[in-house]
N, C-alpha and C positions, 0 to 999 in steps of 0.2 A: 575489501568489503564484499565484492561479488563472490569470492571463493567461500567466505563465511556463509553467505546466503544460500549457496548451492548445497552446503552441508546440512541445512536445517530442513526438517520435515515440512513438506508443502502444506500440511494441515495446520501448521502453526504460523502461517503467513497470511497477510491481508494485502489485497491490491487496492490502491487508492487512485482514482482518476479525477480530473477536473481541477487540478491544482493551477492556480494563477501563476503567471510568469514572476519569477523572483522569490517564490516561496522557498524558504530554506528548510532543511531537515529539522532544525531546532523549532521552527514554528509548527511544523507538522507534529513533532513529538509533544509540544506544549498543548496543542489542540486536543490530541488524543488523551493526554493526561488529565486535562480539564474535564473530559468526557468520562473520567474514571476508568480509563484503560491505560495500562502501563506497558508501552512497547519496549522491547529489548533493543532492536536495531531498526533504524529508519534509513532508507536509501532512496533519494530522489532519482528518478529515471527520466527518460525522454518523453516528450509530448505531454507534459503536465501530469505525470504519473509517479507513483512511489510504491514501495513495498515496505511493510512493517512486519516484524516478527514478535511473537508472544510466547509465553511459557506453556499455555494450555489451549486446547481447542475451545474451551468455555470462554476464555478471554477473546479469542477470535470471533466467536458468535456474538459476544457482547459488543465488540467494536463495530461489527457489521450492522447489528440491530440499532445501536444508539447513535452512530455517527454518519450513517448514510443520509445524504441530503443536508448535512450541516455545512456551515461556512467558516473558514478560518478567519478569526477576528470579526465575525459577524458580517463580513462583506466578501465580495468576489463570487465565484461560481459555487453551485452546490456540489459537494463532494460525492463521488460515487465510491462506496466502500463495499468490497465484496471479498469472498474467499479467493485465495490464490489458485490459479490454474496454470499449468505449464503451457507456455506459448507453443502453438503448432509450428513446426518447421516447414518452410515452403519446399516443395519438391524441386529438384534441379531440373532444368529443361535439358532435354536431350537434343543434340545437334545431329542433323542428318548427314 
């Protein structure tokens, strides 16, 4: 899955934060589909986050605009939905 995600243009990805423990990729996909967004890939990551991919930048914009602040199943934490940005790599510490 991670290899497929690396090949997809970052402008077609959405970052999701605020997922409750135990939320599955199927629940995330269903929530976005109910919000009239049809993700292609859904990958649950660490610390209550996920990445979703879409076919167009317009679908990304719709997902961000309509689903940010929503709750999966109407309960739990408010979701943070934002455009994907590449994580910054930490600089290696030099030893003296």
